[in-house]
C-alpha positions as a printed NumPy array, in Angstrom:
array([[124.125, 102.16 ,  75.561],
       [122.712, 105.003,  78.012],
       [120.128, 105.521,  75.652],
       [119.46 , 101.058,  76.126],
       [119.54 , 101.632,  79.476],
       [116.552, 104.453,  79.324],
       [114.472, 101.783,  77.232],
       [115.014,  98.955,  79.22 ],
       [114.242, 100.46 ,  82.441],
       [110.594, 101.521,  80.856],
       [109.907,  98.063,  79.782],
       [110.847,  96.458,  83.005],
       [109.555,  99.068,  85.609],
       [106.797, 101.859,  84.573],
       [107.012, 102.703,  88.412],
       [110.85 , 103.66 ,  88.336],
       [110.628, 104.899,  84.55 ],
       [108.592, 107.72 ,  86.454],
       [110.281, 108.311,  89.337],
       [113.883, 107.638,  88.446],
       [113.758, 110.526,  85.691],
       [112.648, 113.285,  88.279],
       [116.534, 113.231,  89.693],
       [119.493, 115.653,  88.448],
       [120.597, 113.982,  85.26 ],
       [124.17 , 112.648,  86.878],
       [121.887, 110.589,  89.558],
       [119.333, 109.58 ,  87.122],
       [122.03 , 107.398,  85.077],
       [123.54 , 105.737,  88.182],
       [120.4  , 105.272,  90.093],
       [119.074, 103.776,  86.81 ],
       [121.91 , 101.833,  86.706],
       [121.732, 100.294,  90.189],
       [117.886,  99.545,  89.717],
       [118.88 ,  97.44 ,  86.403],
       [121.402,  95.69 ,  88.647],
       [119.158,  94.983,  91.627],
       [116.598,  93.727,  88.917],
       [118.786,  91.378,  87.578],
       [119.639,  89.875,  90.946],
       [115.436,  89.773,  91.808],
       [115.517,  87.985,  88.323],
       [117.854,  84.966,  89.361],
       [116.08 ,  85.292,  92.925],
       [112.268,  84.359,  91.116],
       [113.435,  81.9  ,  87.971],
       [111.423,  78.961,  89.154],
       [113.535,  76.903,  86.782],
       [116.893,  77.521,  88.856],
       [117.421,  75.422,  92.208],
       [118.675,  76.984,  95.39 ],
       [122.419,  75.943,  94.635],
       [122.112,  77.427,  91.141],
       [120.794,  80.599,  91.964],
       [123.776,  81.065,  94.757],
       [126.098,  80.671,  91.956],
       [124.427,  83.064,  89.622],
       [124.084,  85.841,  91.794],
       [127.378,  85.427,  93.097],
       [129.097,  85.364,  90.038],
       [127.016,  87.894,  89.406],
       [128.703,  89.999,  92.344],
       [132.02 ,  89.266,  90.498],
       [130.967,  90.867,  87.262],
       [130.131,  93.78 ,  88.861],
       [133.788,  93.689,  90.606],
       [135.155,  92.909,  86.858],
       [136.431,  89.854,  88.042],
       [133.808,  87.978,  85.604],
       [132.85 ,  87.768,  82.177],
       [128.988,  89.611,  81.924],
       [128.605,  88.022,  78.425],
       [129.728,  84.683,  79.993],
       [126.864,  84.887,  82.678],
       [124.48 ,  85.865,  80.541],
       [125.287,  82.746,  78.123],
       [125.077,  80.532,  81.089],
       [122.012,  81.736,  82.765],
       [119.765,  82.565,  79.835],
       [118.7  ,  79.386,  78.453],
       [117.435,  78.913,  82.143],
       [114.517,  81.237,  82.227],
       [111.383,  80.364,  81.661],
       [107.92 ,  81.65 ,  80.802],
       [107.543,  82.654,  84.647],
       [110.339,  85.716,  83.289],
       [109.244,  88.431,  81.711],
       [110.263,  88.972,  78.282],
       [111.972,  92.384,  79.012],
       [113.89 ,  90.915,  81.913],
       [115.208,  88.078,  79.628],
       [116.247,  91.066,  77.128],
       [117.866,  92.264,  80.573],
       [119.735,  89.415,  81.289],
       [120.657,  88.559,  77.413],
       [122.075,  92.389,  77.209],
       [123.655,  91.976,  81.038],
       [126.751,  92.754,  79.529],
       [125.495,  96.553,  78.535],
       [124.788,  97.347,  81.865],
       [127.669,  96.342,  83.3  ],
       [129.909,  98.471,  80.888],
       [127.915, 101.697,  82.152],
       [128.712, 100.363,  86.004],
       [132.019, 100.428,  85.061],
       [132.102, 104.233,  83.805],
       [131.381, 105.241,  87.215],
       [133.45 , 107.254,  89.794],
       [135.361, 104.796,  92.386],
       [133.03 , 105.589,  95.238],
       [129.728, 105.251,  93.124],
       [130.909, 101.501,  91.789],
       [131.553, 101.131,  95.722],
       [127.946, 101.959,  96.236],
       [126.69 ,  99.629,  93.4  ],
       [128.901,  97.302,  94.77 ],
       [128.075,  97.384,  98.158],
       [124.195,  97.131,  97.846],
       [124.369,  94.237,  95.172],
       [126.635,  92.149,  97.753],
       [124.553,  92.323, 100.595],
       [121.24 ,  91.761,  98.902],
       [122.838,  88.427,  97.338],
       [123.939,  87.426, 100.9  ],
       [120.455,  87.969, 102.255],
       [118.567,  86.43 ,  99.24 ],
       [120.744,  83.258,  99.496],
       [119.734,  83.659, 102.903],
       [116.44 ,  83.486, 102.717],
       [116.225,  81.555, 100.125],
       [116.608,  78.3  , 102.93 ],
       [113.509,  80.112, 104.894],
       [111.17 ,  80.92 , 102.233],
       [108.309,  78.416, 102.269],
       [104.611,  78.73 , 101.795],
       [103.694,  78.404, 105.412],
       [105.776,  82.186, 105.929],
       [108.389,  83.033, 108.295],
       [108.558,  82.578, 111.924],
       [108.521,  85.992, 113.276],
       [108.193,  90.041, 112.22 ],
       [112.024,  90.171, 113.081],
       [112.634,  87.836, 110.242],
       [110.336,  89.629, 108.144],
       [112.234,  93.245, 108.824],
       [115.402,  91.795, 108.225],
       [113.971,  89.8  , 104.748],
       [112.934,  93.643, 104.121],
       [116.201,  95.303, 105.11 ],
       [118.202,  92.819, 102.575],
       [116.321,  93.747,  99.476],
       [115.356,  97.294,  99.857],
       [116.755,  98.666, 103.226],
       [120.258,  98.301, 101.735],
       [119.069, 100.024,  98.703],
       [118.181, 103.058, 100.683],
       [121.428, 102.755, 102.314],
       [122.89 , 103.232,  98.599],
       [120.607, 105.897,  97.09 ],
       [121.77 , 107.979, 100.566],
       [125.528, 107.093,  99.715],
       [124.917, 108.145,  95.667],
       [123.01 , 111.556,  96.931],
       [125.625, 112.632,  99.82 ],
       [128.521, 111.978,  96.849],
       [126.268, 114.182,  94.438],
       [125.719, 117.26 ,  96.971],
       [127.789, 118.696, 100.102],
       [124.444, 120.048, 101.177],
       [122.884, 116.917, 101.46 ],
       [126.227, 115.13 , 103.278],
       [125.63 , 117.3  , 106.232],
       [122.824, 115.483, 107.554],
       [124.328, 112.064, 105.855],
       [124.561, 110.565, 109.625],
       [121.138, 110.763, 110.244],
       [119.91 , 110.04 , 106.468],
       [121.913, 107.158, 106.686],
       [120.17 , 105.929, 110.099],
       [116.791, 107.245, 108.513],
       [117.441, 105.167, 105.259],
       [116.631, 101.413, 105.966],
       [113.554, 102.394, 107.545],
       [112.803, 103.595, 104.437],
       [112.975, 101.011, 102.183],
       [111.805,  98.321, 104.867],
       [108.614, 100.261, 104.685],
       [107.798, 100.312, 100.413],
       [109.094,  96.768, 100.429],
       [106.728,  95.514, 103.27 ],
       [103.668,  97.274, 101.329],
       [104.844,  95.321,  98.374],
       [104.883,  91.987, 100.09 ],
       [101.382,  92.74 , 101.701],
       [ 99.946,  93.871,  98.263],
       [101.969,  90.751,  96.243],
       [101.157,  88.186,  99.571],
       [ 98.547,  86.059,  97.046],
       [100.878,  86.231,  93.82 ],
       [103.71 ,  85.441,  95.903],
       [101.468,  82.344,  97.379],
       [101.385,  81.438,  94.077],
       [104.979,  80.887,  93.25 ],
       [105.045,  78.906,  96.686],
       [106.574,  81.581,  98.744],
       [104.679,  83.356, 101.779],
       [106.746,  86.376, 103.268],
       [104.507,  86.919, 106.129],
       [105.327,  86.87 , 109.851],
       [103.71 ,  83.471, 111.518],
       [103.789,  85.23 , 115.274],
       [101.65 ,  88.132, 114.207],
       [ 98.908,  85.646, 112.564],
       [ 99.351,  84.078, 115.864],
       [ 98.026,  86.736, 117.833],
       [ 95.075,  86.774, 116.157],
       [ 94.524,  82.957, 115.795],
       [ 95.625,  82.417, 112.815],
       [ 97.626,  79.66 , 110.878],
       [ 99.72 ,  80.773, 107.988],
       [ 99.09 ,  77.233, 106.229],
       [ 95.841,  77.663, 105.789],
       [ 95.718,  80.804, 103.776],
       [ 93.446,  80.693, 100.996],
       [ 92.481,  83.27 ,  98.133],
       [ 89.261,  81.731,  97.966],
       [ 88.281,  81.488, 101.118],
       [ 88.86 ,  84.872, 103.588],
       [ 89.017,  84.258, 107.475],
       [ 88.726,  86.951, 109.591],
       [ 91.466,  86.36 , 111.725],
       [ 93.81 ,  86.718, 108.623],
       [ 92.288,  90.045, 108.316],
       [ 93.416,  90.84 , 112.167],
       [ 96.652,  90.279, 111.655],
       [ 97.337,  91.546, 108.192],
       [ 95.73 ,  95.159, 109.932],
       [ 98.747,  94.682, 112.172],
       [101.255,  94.568, 109.538],
       [ 99.103,  97.24 , 107.342],
       [ 99.892,  99.367, 111.142],
       [103.654,  98.682, 111.332],
       [104.473,  99.419, 108.043],
       [102.171, 102.931, 107.967],
       [104.561, 103.421, 111.179],
       [107.481, 103.06 , 109.14 ],
       [106.466, 105.163, 106.758],
       [106.843, 108.25 , 109.523],
       [110.994, 108.049, 109.054],
       [110.785, 108.048, 105.576],
       [108.513, 111.896, 105.827],
       [111.619, 112.709, 108.273],
       [114.314, 111.709, 105.487],
       [112.985, 113.333, 103.015],
       [112.404, 116.726, 104.798],
       [116.567, 116.601, 105.259],
       [116.846, 116.819, 101.454],
       [117.68 , 120.432, 101.067],
       [114.328, 122.065,  99.515],
       [116.569, 123.252,  96.663],
       [117.355, 119.733,  95.256],
       [113.434, 119.579,  94.111],
       [114.375, 116.309,  91.83 ],
       [115.634, 113.988,  94.756],
       [112.576, 115.194,  97.078],
       [110.336, 114.085,  94.366],
       [111.614, 111.069,  93.684],
       [111.715, 109.982,  97.18 ],
       [108.206, 111.769,  97.773],
       [106.397, 110.014,  94.775],
       [107.603, 106.665,  96.308],
       [106.109, 107.481,  99.69 ],
       [102.787, 108.771,  98.428],
       [102.101, 105.808,  96.351],
       [102.878, 103.208,  98.898],
       [100.902, 105.691, 101.631],
       [ 98.207, 105.487,  99.497],
       [ 98.529, 101.493,  98.936],
       [ 98.434, 100.403, 102.554],
       [ 94.727, 102.587, 102.563],
       [ 93.506, 100.496,  99.973],
       [ 94.776,  97.36 , 101.305],
       [ 93.101,  98.299, 104.535],
       [ 89.83 ,  99.007, 103.337],
       [ 89.882,  95.288, 101.319],
       [ 91.501,  93.232, 103.475],
       [ 90.021,  90.187, 102.152],
       [ 91.443,  91.108,  98.386],
       [ 92.875,  87.868,  96.68 ],
       [ 94.967,  89.421,  93.808],
       [ 97.247,  92.696,  93.81 ],
       [ 95.151,  94.425,  90.797],
       [ 92.257,  94.561,  93.466],
       [ 94.33 ,  96.745,  95.189],
       [ 96.784,  98.36 ,  93.051],
       [ 96.272, 102.47 ,  92.878],
       [ 94.251, 103.971,  90.173],
       [ 96.303, 105.635,  87.4  ],
       [ 94.283, 108.838,  88.499],
       [ 95.114, 108.234,  92.243],
       [ 99.021, 108.009,  90.541],
       [ 98.718, 111.564,  88.8  ],
       [ 97.169, 113.13 ,  92.05 ],
       [100.117, 111.686,  94.258],
       [102.279, 113.436,  91.459],
       [100.262, 116.537,  91.392],
       [ 99.967, 117.24 ,  95.181],
       [103.478, 116.474,  96.098],
       [104.549, 118.711,  93.131],
       [102.745, 121.491,  94.665],
       [104.196, 120.913,  97.962],
       [107.733, 119.924,  97.324],
       [109.317, 122.726,  98.923],
       [106.972, 123.12 , 101.834],
       [107.991, 120.797, 105.006],
       [104.913, 122.182, 107.336],
       [102.915, 121.606, 104.312],
       [104.425, 118.035, 103.633],
       [103.755, 116.985, 107.353],
       [100.442, 118.252, 107.718],
       [ 99.575, 115.87 , 104.421],
       [101.242, 112.93 , 105.52 ],
       [ 99.157, 112.898, 108.886],
       [ 96.03 , 113.415, 106.818],
       [ 96.763, 110.294, 104.657],
       [ 97.86 , 107.934, 106.942],
       [ 95.59 , 108.033, 109.158],
       [ 93.679, 104.438, 108.988]])
């Protein structure tokens, strides 16, 4: 079962297949499992063949599966036939073998399972809520966007903090402050993803951008077009880039609270932070991009991020200086 979990992680996410193995072995197994649970929720949410009511049914049933109150194989049997060509082959395989992931989930301690269950439950609740709000013309305001980011990523930061603190008494000494900072970390990463994926989301009939930010620059999201760049849109985008960039500062504070001897956990967090910073810089330099490939960071940039993070992992001062230099827009 564990070998399957590692194999499917590599198929559904190259990024997390790179970062999660940096964690200590005990954490690597549970964080891999947690990621796959969240990916199952995402797969349900993104499937165009499913109506809003069906998405609610399948996602809530999945929460019951995690609670051992529903049969994972029955859920797979019901859900799998609905999966369209829009769903990646690896994600279809994940749904088909859902029972293998759940089997591993149920091997963890009660406190670990409680952390996973809380995360997925809140994520499902939030996604169902925003399913009613998602539309091609965007969200009403920045507050709504931040709320969405919390439900899909901020809560993941809280879950990881729980797991880190359960793993290490030294980390647990800072649990209150880490828990306070965790949502900002996750939300900043999600906001970066939203900005990168604007055009792919639009093709799916969804826009997670906040209209109020663009109203300030005189742009209506209903007029958003990949074929025609509007400088007013670029102005609004620049404001969101600055907001996302500022939200990454608490992420660095979070990382620096992790004891220096926990190299794997620090690297796991630093790699994600570094890639987000570089992605925002690329978006800012090319605000007229019309597909995510145009702002995706190169493999060399990823390698450089990893190299620099690894060299500076133990030095809080060097990390602060490097972060300051990289986040200057």
